[in-house]
VOGU-3710 file (C-alpha; in Angstrom, 3 decimals, decimal comma):
1> mkkvllllii> 1,340/11,214/23,384  2,276/7,591/22,728  0,220/7,547/19,641  2,455/10,465/18,378  5,506/9,255/19,226  4,630/5,825/17,193  3,689/8,137/14,194  6,981/9,981/14,623  8,824/6,925/14,227  7,129/5,956/11,096
11> viavscknea> 7,444/9,663/9,579  11,340/9,237/10,422  11,940/5,841/8,860  9,960/6,754/5,609  11,678/10,009/5,356  15,186/8,332/5,737  14,181/5,734/2,972  12,285/7,874/0,473  13,581/11,264/-0,259  11,283/13,805/-1,367
21> kkdskkeviv> 10,284/13,549/-5,168  9,546/16,066/-7,578  6,420/15,868/-9,748  6,811/14,597/-13,089  4,810/13,823/-16,025  3,852/10,266/-15,992  2,917/7,857/-18,916  -0,617/6,932/-18,764  -1,030/3,194/-18,752  -4,298/0,963/-19,148
31> tskkenfpde> -5,798/-0,148/-16,091  -5,864/-3,797/-15,333  -9,292/-5,413/-16,272  -9,236/-6,953/-12,604  -9,845/-3,669/-11,254  -13,885/-2,952/-11,159  -13,895/0,613/-12,657  -13,822/2,503/-15,757  -10,763/2,708/-18,002  -11,038/6,695/-17,865
41> lgkvfdthgg> -10,743/6,565/-14,207  -7,843/4,360/-14,515  -5,950/6,957/-16,039  -6,849/9,301/-13,392  -5,576/6,836/-10,765  -2,345/6,325/-12,839  -1,959/10,068/-13,276  -1,949/10,272/-9,256  0,492/7,553/-8,950  -1,494/4,424/-9,682
51> ikawrnaqvl> -3,724/2,153/-8,092  -0,928/-0,717/-7,357  0,790/1,900/-5,295  -2,306/2,920/-3,360  -3,220/-0,654/-2,722  0,059/-1,516/-1,241  -0,124/1,430/1,139  -0,966/0,948/4,639  -0,887/4,315/6,510  -2,066/7,736/5,379
61> sfnkgkevht> -1,612/10,940/7,660  -2,180/14,539/7,260  -2,418/17,664/9,151  -5,598/19,888/8,938  -4,506/22,847/11,164  -4,150/21,331/14,571  -5,855/18,274/13,697  -3,670/15,203/12,940  -5,718/12,542/10,863  -4,135/9,284/10,855
71> sdlhsrkivi> -5,885/6,466/8,800  -5,209/2,508/8,163  -6,049/2,499/4,351  -7,185/-1,222/4,501  -9,138/-1,434/7,774  -10,126/2,268/7,636  -9,752/2,667/11,226  -8,877/6,387/12,053  -7,486/8,527/14,724  -7,738/12,460/15,032
81> ntpkyslgfd> -5,303/13,831/17,459  -5,609/17,719/18,478  -4,194/19,519/21,632  -7,347/19,455/23,370  -9,422/16,163/22,291  -8,942/12,918/20,132  -11,564/11,110/18,314  -11,504/7,966/16,152  -12,803/4,770/14,808  -11,450/1,446/16,317
91> gkevwldedv> -12,953/-0,646/13,755  -16,262/-1,295/15,879  -17,374/2,051/17,186  -16,472/5,689/16,981  -14,991/7,195/19,911  -14,284/10,754/21,728  -11,811/11,477/24,330  -11,728/15,059/25,557  -9,456/16,841/28,213  -12,419/18,810/29,348
101> kgtykgnpvf> -15,862/17,427/28,641  -17,664/19,645/26,043  -14,743/20,804/24,372  -15,549/19,235/20,835  -18,659/20,604/19,255  -19,393/18,545/16,431  -20,442/15,194/15,741  -17,828/12,317/16,041  -19,605/9,842/13,664  -20,284/12,322/11,102
111> yynlyfyfya> -16,733/14,140/11,572  -13,946/11,249/11,628  -13,674/10,069/8,315  -14,911/13,207/6,528  -11,834/14,600/5,677  -10,224/11,374/4,958  -12,407/11,299/2,000  -11,671/14,452/0,989  -7,800/14,205/1,062  -7,567/10,311/0,063
121> mpfvladdgi> -9,132/11,480/-3,535  -9,326/10,203/-6,192  -8,243/6,734/-4,619  -11,216/6,227/-2,307  -13,363/6,238/-5,560  -12,064/2,733/-6,073  -13,151/1,127/-3,091  -15,640/-1,948/-2,988  -19,225/-1,618/-3,360  -19,107/1,101/-5,735
131> tyektdnlif> -21,230/1,771/-8,982  -19,812/4,115/-11,574  -22,025/6,063/-14,176  -20,820/8,642/-16,782  -22,301/11,964/-16,083  -22,518/15,290/-18,147  -19,372/17,358/-18,277  -18,594/20,175/-15,567  -18,191/23,362/-17,761  -15,993/26,071/-15,939
141> egtnypgyki> -14,444/28,984/-17,543  -14,692/27,488/-20,812  -13,073/24,292/-20,057  -15,067/20,786/-20,216  -14,376/18,592/-17,502  -15,536/14,764/-18,011  -17,208/13,357/-14,861  -18,346/10,042/-13,164  -21,063/9,685/-10,538  -20,199/7,400/-7,794
151> syasdkgtsp> -22,820/5,717/-5,610  -22,399/2,806/-2,958  -24,223/-0,254/-2,163  -26,779/0,058/0,817  -24,440/-1,651/3,192  -21,365/0,393/2,721  -20,502/3,153/5,472  -22,800/5,304/7,588  -24,236/7,385/4,744  -24,601/4,837/1,941
161> ddnyiiyynp> -26,823/7,291/0,150  -24,217/9,879/-0,521  -23,073/10,296/-3,898  -19,648/11,724/-5,395  -18,986/12,957/-8,845  -15,443/13,307/-9,900  -14,345/15,461/-12,843  -10,933/15,599/-14,329  -8,775/17,208/-16,824  -9,501/15,692/-20,117
171> ktyqmewlay> -5,828/16,125/-21,160  -3,972/15,297/-18,273  -6,265/13,309/-16,452  -5,767/15,064/-13,176  -8,609/15,250/-11,014  -9,877/19,040/-10,639  -13,248/18,852/-9,008  -15,496/16,954/-6,544  -19,203/16,926/-6,461  -20,679/15,540/-3,473
181> tvtfrsksps> -23,923/15,260/-1,383  -24,525/14,940/2,258  -27,328/12,524/3,502  -26,004/11,684/7,256  -28,510/13,756/8,903  -31,685/13,471/6,501  -30,954/9,628/5,821  -32,368/10,111/2,360  -31,089/10,415/-1,023  -30,302/14,225/-2,418
191> ekykyirynk> -29,594/15,803/-5,876  -28,234/18,965/-3,930  -24,709/18,873/-4,754  -21,639/20,722/-3,040  -18,550/21,538/-4,978  -14,809/21,356/-4,230  -12,208/22,642/-6,499  -8,577/20,675/-6,007  -6,357/23,761/-6,349  -3,163/22,125/-5,538
201> wenvngiilp> -1,558/18,953/-5,260  1,768/17,576/-4,102  3,957/14,502/-4,712  4,086/12,221/-1,315  6,240/9,180/-1,848  5,014/8,976/-5,692  1,212/9,442/-4,793  -0,226/12,625/-5,939  -2,187/14,161/-2,831  -4,102/17,481/-2,487
211> keitwykede> -2,415/20,248/-0,810  -5,097/22,695/-0,943  -8,964/22,468/-1,493  -11,713/25,367/-2,189  -15,377/24,932/-1,871  -17,496/26,618/-4,704  -21,263/27,606/-4,572  -23,356/26,999/-7,512  -26,191/29,880/-8,314  -29,619/29,403/-10,038
221> nkklsattkv> -27,995/29,683/-13,311  -25,512/26,637/-12,539  -22,391/28,936/-12,308  -19,760/28,342/-9,954  -17,854/30,630/-7,703  -15,508/30,408/-5,054  -16,193/30,548/-1,374  -13,942/31,505/1,461  -14,027/28,156/2,656  -10,386/26,858/1,999
231> vefslplisq> -8,652/24,130/3,620  -4,812/23,472/3,219  -3,168/20,059/4,109  0,178/19,689/5,582  2,711/17,089/6,901  1,463/14,463/4,645  2,474/10,959/5,179  1,925/7,539/3,253  3,485/4,517/4,430  3,590/0,857/3,873
241> gkladsffek> 4,531/0,462/7,427  1,414/-0,989/9,438  0,184/0,451/12,887  -0,696/-1,523/15,788  -4,634/-1,960/16,586  -4,065/-0,264/19,857  -2,923/2,872/17,801  -6,768/3,437/16,950  -8,184/2,615/20,448  -9,741/5,537/22,744
251> pvk> -6,903/6,283/25,433  -7,496/4,529/28,631  -7,512/6,662/31,767
//
């Protein structure tokens, strides 16, 4: 409860300071050469609010159903609060706190930052330790979406062999698709990609963040079709206010 109240204070403060902004077209600017990503991705980041605004933000929060995900964008500490359990990463280890033992059925180490990565697209693809490689276009319903493959240094994260491919609209530079591999369990590289279409976006204090994403499946002819897996995000918050380290620690009982 204490963590929820602390986050609520930040939400109220930000809401008072920043009134909701309507989506508007942005002039694409050239990314600074100090940043270590291709200029085309720089234009994608600019379309979504700009890498400078993302670097200046401290806290990101969103709801996925009954789950409240809150992240420190610099330390990457995370807490997921639900009515029956909480889990998170305190900077050193992943923890799980359940009202009734056995309530949570998943793997906390795999899950704690999974939706943070999906939600913080495309900006997480500007993290340190990333290698960029131009890929073939993704073709869907007659549109060619240019793409970049993202791979990680061996010392980054719990699954450094995971790869991502971001595909963007060639006219607007808005992110449209994400392809990704899952190597958490196998611990070995994979060429089998899963696909997410970023259907809807919303303006959150000047940063364009996803509102809805849909998984697609690929058949033997490389044709993509929508699945029934759709995730909606709500109550978004991005703030320059910093949370105390204790917010991300396992509750003491």
